[in-house]
MIDOSE-1310 file (N, C-alpha, C; in nm, 2 decimals, decimal comma, always signed):
residues 283
mkrr	-0,84/-4,38/+3,03/-0,77/-4,30/+2,93/-0,62/-4,29/+2,98; -0,53/-4,31/+2,89/-0,39/-4,30/+2,93/-0,35/-4,16/+2,94; -0,29/-4,12/+3,05/-0,24/-3,98/+3,07/-0,10/-3,96/+3,01; -0,09/-3,85/+2,95/+0,04/-3,81/+2,89/+0,13/-3,77/+2,99
stgr	+0,26/-3,79/+2,97/+0,36/-3,75/+3,07/+0,37/-3,60/+3,08; +0,38/-3,55/+3,20/+0,39/-3,40/+3,22/+0,52/-3,35/+3,17; +0,63/-3,43/+3,19/+0,76/-3,39/+3,14/+0,76/-3,38/+2,98; +0,69/-3,47/+2,92/+0,69/-3,47/+2,77/+0,61/-3,35/+2,72
rrll	+0,50/-3,32/+2,79/+0,42/-3,20/+2,75/+0,51/-3,07/+2,77; +0,58/-3,06/+2,88/+0,66/-2,95/+2,90/+0,77/-2,94/+2,79; +0,83/-3,05/+2,76/+0,94/-3,05/+2,66/+0,88/-3,01/+2,52; +0,76/-3,06/+2,49/+0,70/-3,02/+2,36/+0,67/-2,87/+2,36
nsav	+0,61/-2,82/+2,47/+0,58/-2,68/+2,48/+0,70/-2,59/+2,47; +0,81/-2,63/+2,53/+0,94/-2,56/+2,52/+0,99/-2,56/+2,38; +0,98/-2,67/+2,31/+1,03/-2,68/+2,18/+0,95/-2,59/+2,08; +0,82/-2,59/+2,10/+0,73/-2,51/+2,01/+0,76/-2,36/+2,04
tata	+0,78/-2,32/+2,17/+0,80/-2,18/+2,20/+0,94/-2,14/+2,15; +1,04/-2,22/+2,16/+1,17/-2,19/+2,11/+1,17/-2,17/+1,96; +1,09/-2,26/+1,89/+1,08/-2,25/+1,74/+1,01/-2,12/+1,70; +0,91/-2,09/+1,77/+0,83/-1,96/+1,74/+0,92/-1,84/+1,76
mgaa	+1,00/-1,84/+1,88/+1,09/-1,73/+1,90/+1,20/-1,72/+1,80; +1,25/-1,84/+1,76/+1,35/-1,84/+1,66/+1,30/-1,78/+1,52; +1,18/-1,82/+1,49/+1,12/-1,77/+1,36/+1,10/-1,61/+1,37; +1,06/-1,57/+1,49/+1,04/-1,42/+1,51/+1,17/-1,35/+1,50
llgi	+1,27/-1,40/+1,57/+1,41/-1,34/+1,56/+1,46/-1,34/+1,42; +1,44/-1,45/+1,35/+1,48/-1,46/+1,21/+1,42/-1,35/+1,12; +1,29/-1,33/+1,14/+1,22/-1,22/+1,07/+1,28/-1,08/+1,11; +1,29/-1,06/+1,24/+1,35/-0,93/+1,28/+1,49/-0,91/+1,23
galt	+1,57/-1,02/+1,23/+1,70/-1,01/+1,18/+1,71/-0,97/+1,03; +1,62/-1,04/+0,96/+1,62/-1,01/+0,81/+1,58/-0,86/+0,79; +1,48/-0,82/+0,86/+1,43/-0,68/+0,85/+1,55/-0,58/+0,89; +1,62/-0,61/+0,99/+1,73/-0,52/+1,04/+1,84/-0,52/+0,93
wily	+1,87/-0,64/+0,88/+1,97/-0,65/+0,77/+1,93/-0,56/+0,65; +1,81/-0,57/+0,61/+1,76/-0,50/+0,49/+1,77/-0,35/+0,52; +1,72/-0,31/+0,64/+1,72/-0,16/+0,67/+1,87/-0,11/+0,68; +1,96/-0,19/+0,74/+2,10/-0,15/+0,75/+2,16/-0,13/+0,61
tvis	+2,13/-0,23/+0,52/+2,19/-0,22/+0,39/+2,13/-0,10/+0,31; +2,00/-0,08/+0,32/+1,94/+0,03/+0,24/+1,99/+0,17/+0,30; +1,99/+0,18/+0,43/+2,04/+0,30/+0,49/+2,18/+0,33/+0,47; +2,27/+0,23/+0,48/+2,41/+0,25/+0,47/+2,45/+0,29/+0,32
rgaa	+2,38/+0,23/+0,23/+2,41/+0,26/+0,09/+2,33/+0,37/+0,03; +2,21/+0,40/+0,08/+2,13/+0,50/+0,03/+2,16/+0,64/+0,09; +2,22/+0,64/+0,21/+2,24/+0,77/+0,27/+2,34/+0,86/+0,19; +2,43/+0,79/+0,12/+2,53/+0,86/+0,04/+2,47/+0,94/-0,07
ainw	+2,35/+0,90/-0,12/+2,29/+0,97/-0,23/+2,20/+1,09/-0,19; +2,17/+1,09/-0,06/+2,07/+1,19/-0,01/+2,14/+1,33/+0,01; +2,10/+1,42/-0,07/+2,15/+1,56/-0,05/+2,05/+1,65/-0,12; +2,08/+1,78/-0,12/+1,98/+1,87/-0,17/+1,95/+1,85/-0,32
afft	+2,06/+1,82/-0,39/+2,05/+1,80/-0,54/+1,96/+1,68/-0,57; +1,96/+1,58/-0,48/+1,88/+1,46/-0,50/+1,73/+1,49/-0,51; +1,68/+1,59/-0,43/+1,54/+1,63/-0,43/+1,51/+1,74/-0,53; +1,61/+1,81/-0,58/+1,58/+1,93/-0,66/+1,62/+1,92/-0,81
elpt	+1,71/+1,83/-0,84/+1,77/+1,83/-0,98/+1,72/+1,71/-1,06; +1,72/+1,72/-1,19/+1,68/+1,62/-1,28/+1,80/+1,52/-1,29; +1,77/+1,39/-1,34/+1,87/+1,30/-1,36/+1,97/+1,34/-1,47; +2,09/+1,31/-1,46/+2,20/+1,34/-1,55/+2,22/+1,23/-1,65
ppgv	+2,28/+1,25/-1,77/+2,31/+1,14/-1,86/+2,40/+1,04/-1,80; +2,41/+0,92/-1,86/+2,50/+0,82/-1,81/+2,64/+0,87/-1,81; +2,71/+0,84/-1,70/+2,85/+0,88/-1,69/+2,88/+1,02/-1,64; +2,77/+1,10/-1,63/+2,79/+1,24/-1,58/+2,75/+1,24/-1,44
gggg	+2,83/+1,29/-1,35/+2,81/+1,29/-1,21/+2,70/+1,40/-1,17; +2,66/+1,39/-1,05/+2,56/+1,48/-1,00/+2,42/+1,45/-1,04; +2,33/+1,54/-1,03/+2,19/+1,52/-1,06/+2,11/+1,46/-0,95; +1,99/+1,45/-0,97/+1,90/+1,40/-0,87/+1,78/+1,33/-0,93
lssa	+1,68/+1,31/-0,85/+1,56/+1,23/-0,90/+1,43/+1,31/-0,86; +1,44/+1,44/-0,88/+1,32/+1,52/-0,85/+1,20/+1,49/-0,94; +1,22/+1,46/-1,06/+1,11/+1,42/-1,15/+1,05/+1,29/-1,11; +1,13/+1,19/-1,06/+1,07/+1,07/-1,02/+1,00/+1,08/-0,89
lwgt	+1,05/+1,17/-0,80/+0,98/+1,20/-0,67/+0,84/+1,26/-0,69; +0,83/+1,36/-0,78/+0,71/+1,42/-0,80/+0,61/+1,33/-0,88; +0,67/+1,26/-0,98/+0,59/+1,16/-1,05/+0,52/+1,06/-0,96; +0,60/+1,01/-0,86/+0,54/+0,91/-0,77/+0,43/+0,97/-0,69
vyit	+0,45/+1,10/-0,64/+0,35/+1,16/-0,57/+0,22/+1,18/-0,65; +0,23/+1,22/-0,78/+0,12/+1,24/-0,86/+0,04/+1,11/-0,89; +0,12/+1,00/-0,92/+0,06/+0,87/-0,96/-0,01/+0,82/-0,83; +0,06/+0,82/-0,72/+0,00/+0,77/-0,59/-0,13/+0,85/-0,56
gvaa	-0,12/+0,99/-0,58/-0,24/+1,07/-0,56/-0,36/+1,03/-0,64; -0,33/+1,00/-0,77/-0,44/+0,96/-0,86/-0,50/+0,82/-0,81; -0,41/+0,73/-0,77/-0,45/+0,60/-0,72/-0,54/+0,62/-0,59; -0,50/+0,71/-0,51/-0,57/+0,73/-0,38/-0,71/+0,79/-0,41
algi	-0,71/+0,89/-0,50/-0,84/+0,95/-0,54/-0,94/+0,86/-0,60; -0,89/+0,76/-0,67/-0,98/+0,66/-0,73/-1,01/+0,54/-0,64; -0,91/+0,49/-0,57/-0,92/+0,37/-0,50/-0,98/+0,38/-0,36; -0,95/+0,49/-0,29/-1,00/+0,51/-0,15/-1,15/+0,53/-0,14
plgl	-1,21/+0,62/-0,22/-1,36/+0,64/-0,21/-1,43/+0,51/-0,25; -1,39/+0,45/-0,36/-1,46/+0,33/-0,41/-1,44/+0,21/-0,31; -1,32/+0,20/-0,25/-1,30/+0,10/-0,15/-1,38/+0,12/-0,02; -1,39/+0,25/+0,02/-1,48/+0,27/+0,14/-1,62/+0,25/+0,11
lagv	-1,67/+0,28/+0,00/-1,81/+0,26/-0,04/-1,84/+0,10/-0,05; -1,74/+0,03/-0,10/-1,76/-0,11/-0,11/-1,76/-0,17/+0,03; -1,67/-0,12/+0,12/-1,67/-0,17/+0,26/-1,80/-0,14/+0,33; -1,86/-0,02/+0,30/-1,99/+0,01/+0,36/-2,10/-0,09/+0,31
ylae	-2,10/-0,12/+0,18/-2,20/-0,21/+0,13/-2,18/-0,35/+0,20; -2,05/-0,40/+0,21/-2,03/-0,53/+0,26/-2,07/-0,54/+0,41; -2,04/-0,43/+0,48/-2,06/-0,43/+0,63/-2,21/-0,39/+0,67; -2,27/-0,30/+0,59/-2,40/-0,25/+0,64/-2,52/-0,30/+0,55
lgrh	-2,50/-0,31/+0,43/-2,61/-0,34/+0,34/-2,62/-0,48/+0,29; -2,50/-0,53/+0,25/-2,50/-0,67/+0,18/-2,44/-0,77/+0,27; -2,45/-0,76/+0,40/-2,37/-0,85/+0,49/-2,41/-0,99/+0,47; -2,54/-1,02/+0,45/-2,59/-1,16/+0,44/-2,65/-1,19/+0,30
srlg	-2,62/-1,10/+0,20/-2,68/-1,12/+0,07/-2,59/-1,20/-0,02; -2,65/-1,25/-0,13/-2,56/-1,33/-0,23/-2,47/-1,23/-0,30; -2,52/-1,11/-0,33/-2,43/-1,01/-0,40/-2,32/-0,97/-0,31; -2,34/-0,96/-0,18/-2,24/-0,92/-0,09/-2,13/-1,03/-0,08
davr	-2,18/-1,16/-0,08/-2,09/-1,27/-0,08/-2,00/-1,27/-0,21; -2,07/-1,24/-0,32/-1,99/-1,24/-0,45/-1,89/-1,13/-0,45; -1,93/-1,01/-0,40/-1,83/-0,90/-0,39/-1,72/-0,93/-0,30; -1,75/-0,99/-0,18/-1,65/-1,03/-0,09/-1,55/-1,13/-0,15
fgsn	-1,60/-1,23/-0,22/-1,52/-1,33/-0,28/-1,43/-1,26/-0,39; -1,49/-1,17/-0,47/-1,42/-1,10/-0,57/-1,30/-1,02/-0,51; -1,33/-0,95/-0,40/-1,22/-0,88/-0,34/-1,11/-0,96/-0,29; -1,14/-1,08/-0,23/-1,04/-1,17/-0,19/-0,96/-1,22/-0,31
vlmg	-1,02/-1,25/-0,42/-0,95/-1,30/-0,53/-0,86/-1,18/-0,59; -0,91/-1,06/-0,59/-0,84/-0,95/-0,65/-0,72/-0,92/-0,56; -0,73/-0,94/-0,43/-0,61/-0,91/-0,34/-0,50/-1,01/-0,37; -0,53/-1,13/-0,43/-0,43/-1,23/-0,46/-0,38/-1,22/-0,60
vpsi	-0,43/-1,14/-0,68/-0,39/-1,13/-0,82/-0,25/-1,07/-0,83; -0,15/-1,13/-0,90/-0,02/-1,06/-0,91/-0,03/-0,92/-0,97; +0,05/-0,83/-0,92/+0,04/-0,69/-0,96/+0,07/-0,68/-1,11; +0,16/-0,77/-1,16/+0,19/-0,76/-1,30/+0,07/-0,79/-1,39
ivgl	-0,02/-0,87/-1,35/-0,14/-0,90/-1,42/-0,23/-0,78/-1,43; -0,23/-0,71/-1,31/-0,31/-0,58/-1,31/-0,25/-0,48/-1,41; -0,12/-0,47/-1,41/-0,05/-0,38/-1,51/-0,08/-0,42/-1,65; -0,08/-0,55/-1,68/-0,11/-0,59/-1,82/-0,25/-0,56/-1,86
fvyt	-0,35/-0,58/-1,76/-0,49/-0,55/-1,78/-0,51/-0,40/-1,82; -0,45/-0,31/-1,74/-0,46/-0,17/-1,76/-0,39/-0,13/-1,89; -0,28/-0,20/-1,92/-0,22/-0,17/-2,05/-0,31/-0,21/-2,17; -0,39/-0,31/-2,15/-0,48/-0,35/-2,26/-0,60/-0,26/-2,28
iivl	-0,65/-0,21/-2,16/-0,77/-0,13/-2,17/-0,75/+0,02/-2,18; -0,63/+0,07/-2,15/-0,60/+0,21/-2,15/-0,48/+0,25/-2,24; -0,37/+0,18/-2,22/-0,25/+0,22/-2,30/-0,26/+0,19/-2,45; -0,31/+0,07/-2,48/-0,32/+0,03/-2,62/-0,43/+0,12/-2,69
ptgh	-0,55/+0,14/-2,64/-0,64/+0,23/-2,71/-0,60/+0,37/-2,72; -0,53/+0,43/-2,62/-0,48/+0,57/-2,63/-0,35/+0,58/-2,71; -0,28/+0,47/-2,72/-0,15/+0,47/-2,80/-0,03/+0,52/-2,73; -0,04/+0,54/-2,60/+0,08/+0,59/-2,53/+0,07/+0,56/-2,38
fsgw	+0,19/+0,55/-2,32/+0,19/+0,53/-2,17/+0,15/+0,67/-2,11; +0,10/+0,66/-1,98/+0,06/+0,78/-1,91/+0,06/+0,76/-1,76; +0,07/+0,87/-1,69/+0,06/+0,86/-1,55/-0,08/+0,83/-1,50; -0,18/+0,86/-1,58/-0,32/+0,83/-1,55/-0,34/+0,67/-1,55
aggv	-0,28/+0,61/-1,65/-0,29/+0,46/-1,65/-0,22/+0,40/-1,53; -0,10/+0,46/-1,49/-0,03/+0,41/-1,38/-0,12/+0,43/-1,25; -0,18/+0,54/-1,24/-0,27/+0,56/-1,12/-0,39/+0,46/-1,12; -0,44/+0,43/-1,23/-0,56/+0,34/-1,24/-0,51/+0,20/-1,20
slai	-0,39/+0,16/-1,24/-0,34/+0,03/-1,21/-0,32/+0,02/-1,06; -0,26/+0,12/-1,00/-0,24/+0,12/-0,85/-0,37/+0,13/-0,78; -0,47/+0,20/-0,83/-0,60/+0,20/-0,77/-0,67/+0,07/-0,76; -0,65/-0,01/-0,87/-0,71/-0,15/-0,87/-0,65/-0,23/-0,76
imlp	-0,52/-0,22/-0,74/-0,45/-0,29/-0,63/-0,50/-0,24/-0,50; -0,52/-0,11/-0,49/-0,56/-0,05/-0,36/-0,71/-0,09/-0,32; -0,79/-0,10/-0,42/-0,94/-0,11/-0,40/-0,98/-0,22/-0,30; -0,93/-0,35/-0,33/-0,98/-0,46/-0,24/-0,92/-0,45/-0,10
vvar	-0,80/-0,39/-0,09/-0,74/-0,37/+0,05/-0,83/-0,28/+0,13; -0,86/-0,16/+0,07/-0,95/-0,07/+0,14/-1,08/-0,13/+0,17; -1,14/-0,20/+0,08/-1,27/-0,25/+0,09/-1,28/-0,35/+0,21; -1,19/-0,45/+0,21/-1,19/-0,55/+0,31/-1,16/-0,49/+0,45
tsed	-1,06/-0,40/+0,45/-1,02/-0,34/+0,58/-1,14/-0,26/+0,64; -1,21/-0,18/+0,55/-1,32/-0,10/+0,59/-1,43/-0,19/+0,64; -1,46/-0,30/+0,57/-1,56/-0,39/+0,62/-1,53/-0,45/+0,76; -1,41/-0,49/+0,78/-1,37/-0,54/+0,91/-1,39/-0,44/+1,02
mlrm	-1,34/-0,31/+0,99/-1,35/-0,21/+1,09/-1,50/-0,17/+1,12; -1,58/-0,16/+1,02/-1,72/-0,12/+1,04/-1,80/-0,23/+1,11; -1,76/-0,36/+1,09/-1,83/-0,47/+1,16/-1,79/-0,48/+1,30; -1,68/-0,42/+1,34/-1,64/-0,42/+1,48/-1,72/-0,32/+1,56
vpds	-1,79/-0,23/+1,50/-1,87/-0,13/+1,57/-1,99/-0,20/+1,62; -2,03/-0,19/+1,75/-2,14/-0,27/+1,81/-2,27/-0,23/+1,74; -2,36/-0,33/+1,72/-2,49/-0,31/+1,66/-2,58/-0,22/+1,74; -2,55/-0,21/+1,87/-2,64/-0,12/+1,95/-2,62/+0,02/+1,91
lres	-2,50/+0,06/+1,86/-2,48/+0,19/+1,82/-2,56/+0,22/+1,69; -2,57/+0,13/+1,60/-2,65/+0,14/+1,48/-2,80/+0,16/+1,52; -2,84/+0,07/+1,61/-2,98/+0,07/+1,65/-3,02/+0,20/+1,72; -2,93/+0,25/+1,80/-2,95/+0,38/+1,87/-2,97/+0,49/+1,77
alal	-2,88/+0,50/+1,67/-2,89/+0,60/+1,57/-3,02/+0,60/+1,49; -3,06/+0,47/+1,45/-3,18/+0,46/+1,38/-3,31/+0,48/+1,46; -3,30/+0,45/+1,59/-3,41/+0,47/+1,68/-3,44/+0,62/+1,70; -3,33/+0,70/+1,69/-3,35/+0,85/+1,71/-3,40/+0,91/+1,58
gapr	-3,43/+0,83/+1,48/-3,49/+0,88/+1,35/-3,39/+0,92/+1,25; -3,26/+0,89/+1,26/-3,16/+0,92/+1,16/-3,18/+0,83/+1,04; -3,17/+0,88/+0,92/-3,17/+0,80/+0,80/-3,05/+0,70/+0,80; -3,06/+0,59/+0,73/-2,96/+0,49/+0,73/-2,82/+0,55/+0,68
wrat	-2,83/+0,63/+0,58/-2,70/+0,69/+0,53/-2,64/+0,78/+0,63; -2,72/+0,86/+0,71/-2,66/+0,95/+0,81/-2,61/+0,87/+0,93; -2,68/+0,76/+0,96/-2,63/+0,68/+1,07/-2,50/+0,62/+1,04; -2,48/+0,58/+0,91/-2,36/+0,51/+0,87/-2,25/+0,61/+0,86
fgvi	-2,26/+0,72/+0,79/-2,15/+0,81/+0,77/-2,13/+0,91/+0,89; -2,23/+0,93/+0,97/-2,22/+1,03/+1,08/-2,19/+0,96/+1,21; -2,23/+0,84/+1,23/-2,21/+0,77/+1,36/-2,12/+0,65/+1,35; -2,14/+0,56/+1,25/-2,06/+0,44/+1,24/-1,92/+0,47/+1,19
fraa	-1,91/+0,56/+1,09/-1,78/+0,60/+1,04/-1,70/+0,67/+1,15; -1,77/+0,76/+1,23/-1,70/+0,83/+1,34/-1,64/+0,73/+1,44; -1,72/+0,63/+1,47/-1,68/+0,53/+1,57/-1,56/+0,45/+1,52; -1,55/+0,42/+1,39/-1,45/+0,34/+1,33/-1,34/+0,42/+1,26
ragl	-1,34/+0,55/+1,28/-1,25/+0,64/+1,20/-1,10/+0,60/+1,21; -1,05/+0,56/+1,33/-0,91/+0,53/+1,33/-0,88/+0,40/+1,26; -0,97/+0,30/+1,26/-0,95/+0,18/+1,19/-0,96/+0,20/+1,04; -1,05/+0,29/+1,00/-1,06/+0,32/+0,85/-0,94/+0,39/+0,80
itgv	-0,89/+0,48/+0,88/-0,76/+0,55/+0,85/-0,65/+0,46/+0,84; -0,64/+0,36/+0,93/-0,54/+0,26/+0,93/-0,54/+0,18/+0,80; -0,66/+0,14/+0,75/-0,68/+0,06/+0,63/-0,63/+0,15/+0,51; -0,67/+0,27/+0,51/-0,63/+0,36/+0,40/-0,48/+0,38/+0,39
vlav	-0,42/+0,40/+0,51/-0,27/+0,42/+0,51/-0,20/+0,30/+0,47; -0,25/+0,18/+0,51/-0,18/+0,06/+0,47/-0,20/+0,03/+0,32; -0,31/+0,07/+0,27/-0,33/+0,05/+0,12/-0,24/+0,14/+0,04; -0,22/+0,26/+0,09/-0,12/+0,35/+0,02/+0,02/+0,30/+0,03
arvs	+0,06/+0,25/+0,15/+0,19/+0,18/+0,17/+0,20/+0,06/+0,08; +0,09/-0,01/+0,06/+0,09/-0,13/-0,02/+0,13/-0,10/-0,17; +0,08/+0,01/-0,22/+0,10/+0,04/-0,36/+0,22/+0,13/-0,39; +0,28/+0,19/-0,28/+0,38/+0,28/-0,30/+0,51/+0,22/-0,35
geta	+0,53/+0,09/-0,34/+0,65/+0,02/-0,38/+0,63/-0,07/-0,50; +0,51/-0,06/-0,57/+0,48/-0,14/-0,69/+0,56/-0,10/-0,81; +0,62/-0,19/-0,88/+0,70/-0,16/-1,00/+0,64/-0,22/-1,12; +0,59/-0,35/-1,12/+0,55/-0,42/-1,24/+0,43/-0,34/-1,30
pllf	+0,32/-0,30/-1,23/+0,21/-0,23/-1,30/+0,26/-0,10/-1,37; +0,35/-0,03/-1,31/+0,40/+0,09/-1,38/+0,49/+0,07/-1,50; +0,55/-0,04/-1,51/+0,63/-0,08/-1,63/+0,54/-0,09/-1,75; +0,41/-0,13/-1,73/+0,32/-0,15/-1,84/+0,23/-0,03/-1,86
taln	+0,23/+0,07/-1,77/+0,13/+0,18/-1,78/+0,20/+0,31/-1,78; +0,27/+0,35/-1,67/+0,33/+0,49/-1,67/+0,47/+0,49/-1,74; +0,53/+0,37/-1,74/+0,67/+0,35/-1,79/+0,76/+0,44/-1,71; +0,83/+0,54/-1,77/+0,92/+0,62/-1,70/+0,96/+0,74/-1,79
spyt	+1,03/+0,84/-1,73/+1,07/+0,96/-1,80/+1,17/+1,03/-1,72; +1,28/+1,09/-1,78/+1,38/+1,16/-1,71/+1,34/+1,31/-1,69; +1,22/+1,35/-1,74/+1,19/+1,49/-1,74/+1,09/+1,52/-1,63; +1,08/+1,65/-1,60/+0,98/+1,70/-1,50/+0,84/+1,67/-1,55
vssl	+0,76/+1,63/-1,46/+0,62/+1,60/-1,49/+0,55/+1,72/-1,53; +0,50/+1,73/-1,65/+0,42/+1,84/-1,70/+0,27/+1,80/-1,73; +0,25/+1,67/-1,75/+0,12/+1,62/-1,78/+0,12/+1,47/-1,75; +0,01/+1,43/-1,69/-0,01/+1,28/-1,67/-0,06/+1,21/-1,79
nept	-0,07/+1,28/-1,90/-0,11/+1,21/-2,03/+0,01/+1,16/-2,11; +0,12/+1,16/-2,05/+0,25/+1,11/-2,11/+0,32/+1,02/-2,02; +0,42/+0,95/-2,07/+0,50/+0,87/-1,97/+0,55/+0,95/-1,86; +0,54/+0,90/-1,74/+0,56/+0,97/-1,62/+0,67/+0,91/-1,53
anlt	+0,76/+0,99/-1,49/+0,87/+0,94/-1,40/+0,82/+0,89/-1,27; +0,88/+0,79/-1,21/+0,84/+0,73/-1,08/+0,96/+0,66/-1,02; +0,96/+0,65/-0,89/+1,08/+0,60/-0,82/+1,10/+0,45/-0,84; +0,99/+0,38/-0,84/+1,01/+0,23/-0,85/+1,08/+0,18/-0,98
vtif	+1,02/+0,24/-1,09/+1,08/+0,20/-1,22/+1,22/+0,26/-1,24; +1,24/+0,38/-1,18/+1,38/+0,44/-1,18/+1,47/+0,35/-1,11; +1,43/+0,30/-0,99/+1,52/+0,21/-0,92/+1,55/+0,08/-1,00; +1,45/+0,03/-1,07/+1,48/-0,09/-1,15/+1,58/-0,06/-1,26
nyam	+1,56/+0,05/-1,33/+1,65/+0,09/-1,44/+1,79/+0,12/-1,39; +1,80/+0,20/-1,29/+1,93/+0,24/-1,24/+2,01/+0,13/-1,17; +1,94/+0,05/-1,10/+2,01/-0,06/-1,03/+2,07/-0,16/-1,13; +2,00/-0,18/-1,25/+2,05/-0,27/-1,35/+2,16/-0,21/-1,44
spyq	+2,18/-0,08/-1,43/+2,28/-0,02/-1,52/+2,42/-0,04/-1,47; +2,52/-0,03/-1,56/+2,66/-0,04/-1,52/+2,72/+0,08/-1,46; +2,65/+0,19/-1,44/+2,70/+0,32/-1,40/+2,69/+0,33/-1,25; +2,81/+0,36/-1,18/+2,81/+0,37/-1,04/+2,72/+0,48/-0,98
dwqt	+2,72/+0,60/-1,05/+2,64/+0,71/-1,00/+2,49/+0,68/-1,01; +2,45/+0,61/-1,12/+2,31/+0,57/-1,12/+2,28/+0,46/-1,02; +2,36/+0,37/-0,99/+2,34/+0,27/-0,88/+2,33/+0,34/-0,75; +2,41/+0,44/-0,72/+2,40/+0,52/-0,60/+2,26/+0,59/-0,58
lawg	+2,22/+0,65/-0,70/+2,09/+0,71/-0,69/+1,98/+0,61/-0,67; +1,99/+0,49/-0,72/+1,89/+0,38/-0,70/+1,88/+0,35/-0,55; +2,00/+0,34/-0,49/+2,00/+0,31/-0,34/+1,93/+0,43/-0,27; +1,96/+0,55/-0,31/+1,89/+0,67/-0,25/+1,74/+0,66/-0,26
asli	+1,69/+0,63/-0,38/+1,55/+0,62/-0,41/+1,49/+0,50/-0,32; +1,57/+0,39/-0,31/+1,52/+0,28/-0,22/+1,50/+0,32/-0,08; +1,60/+0,41/-0,03/+1,59/+0,46/+0,10/+1,47/+0,55/+0,12; +1,44/+0,63/+0,03/+1,32/+0,72/+0,04/+1,19/+0,64/+0,04
itva	+1,18/+0,53/-0,04/+1,06/+0,45/-0,04/+1,05/+0,37/+0,09; +1,16/+0,32/+0,14/+1,16/+0,24/+0,26/+1,12/+0,33/+0,38; +1,17/+0,45/+0,39/+1,13/+0,54/+0,50/+0,99/+0,58/+0,49; +0,94/+0,60/+0,37/+0,80/+0,64/+0,35/+0,71/+0,53/+0,39
vlvl	+0,74/+0,40/+0,36/+0,66/+0,29/+0,40/+0,66/+0,27/+0,55; +0,78/+0,29/+0,61/+0,79/+0,27/+0,75/+0,71/+0,38/+0,83; +0,71/+0,50/+0,78/+0,64/+0,61/+0,84/+0,49/+0,58/+0,83; +0,44/+0,54/+0,71/+0,30/+0,51/+0,69/+0,26/+0,40/+0,78
tlls	+0,34/+0,29/+0,79/+0,31/+0,18/+0,88/+0,30/+0,22/+1,03; +0,39/+0,31/+1,07/+0,39/+0,35/+1,21/+0,27/+0,44/+1,24; +0,23/+0,52/+1,14/+0,11/+0,61/+1,16/-0,01/+0,52/+1,17; -0,02/+0,42/+1,09/-0,14/+0,33/+1,10/-0,14/+0,25/+1,23
rlaf	-0,03/+0,21/+1,28/-0,02/+0,15/+1,41/-0,06/+0,24/+1,52; -0,02/+0,37/+1,52/-0,05/+0,47/+1,62/-0,20/+0,50/+1,61; -0,26/+0,51/+1,49/-0,40/+0,53/+1,48/-0,48/+0,42/+1,54; -0,44/+0,29/+1,51/-0,51/+0,18/+1,56/-0,50/+0,17/+1,71
kenr	-0,38/+0,21/+1,77/-0,36/+0,21/+1,91/-0,45/+0,31/+1,98; -0,46/+0,43/+1,91/-0,55/+0,53/+1,96/-0,69/+0,49/+1,96; -0,73/+0,42/+1,86/-0,87/+0,37/+1,85/-0,90/+0,27/+1,96; -0,81/+0,18/+1,99/-0,83/+0,08/+2,10/-0,83/+0,15/+2,24
tws	-0,75/+0,25/+2,26/-0,75/+0,33/+2,38/-0,88/+0,40/+2,40; -0,93/+0,46/+2,29/-1,05/+0,53/+2,30/-1,17/+0,44/+2,32; -1,17/+0,32/+2,27/-1,27/+0,23/+2,29/-1,28/+0,18/+2,43
């Protein structure tokens, strides 16, 4: 067998290493550029009025986005209340009960497909089943659309985290006479708690910046949220509307809202990383 030249292998290894490092630096550079742009332009809009006052009419200075901030919190809360429990239960089934069953394979395949469905398709689906029958946009419809996007993320992350728990821990709990449900929620969940929290936090971060589903479901509103049964203000659609407007004050508010969402996603991501790091240290 002909031996390859040592110098050639070293040269190839150096080229691949340099390419990988260049790609990593390119990604870090792009992220840094985005953060710098959002922070430098959005910081000018951050003040007390931004968080406490309602939007002003076009051409009128001042005002804030308090209605959009609260609307985003409410819609995301509805999505979390619907998507997280269902996602965790689906993950439990995939990891504990249907690991080798045909139904489990079908659910797993469906979750993978749902994770790849464009968010605008989810918005159009919820528009068809909720907005059209009720005859109006609503915060509830927006929450349902975000919950559908969140569901497969929580389910697959939960499955992966639960399957990382050693089978000996399951067998020990069952050998002590604990029912299957108690062993799962009292022992397995506790062992995988940091990973499960990581999946939930990442799912919330995943839907917090979605715009397309809310255009079809919650729409937007300049008024304070009084009921989720009506069009509900939210940051992402507000950014879309304000950034496309010709008014400088609205564009500044759009940059401020972009900064708030960016900081929120960064904080959630850091929290998930810290939780996962704590889990690995504990293990």
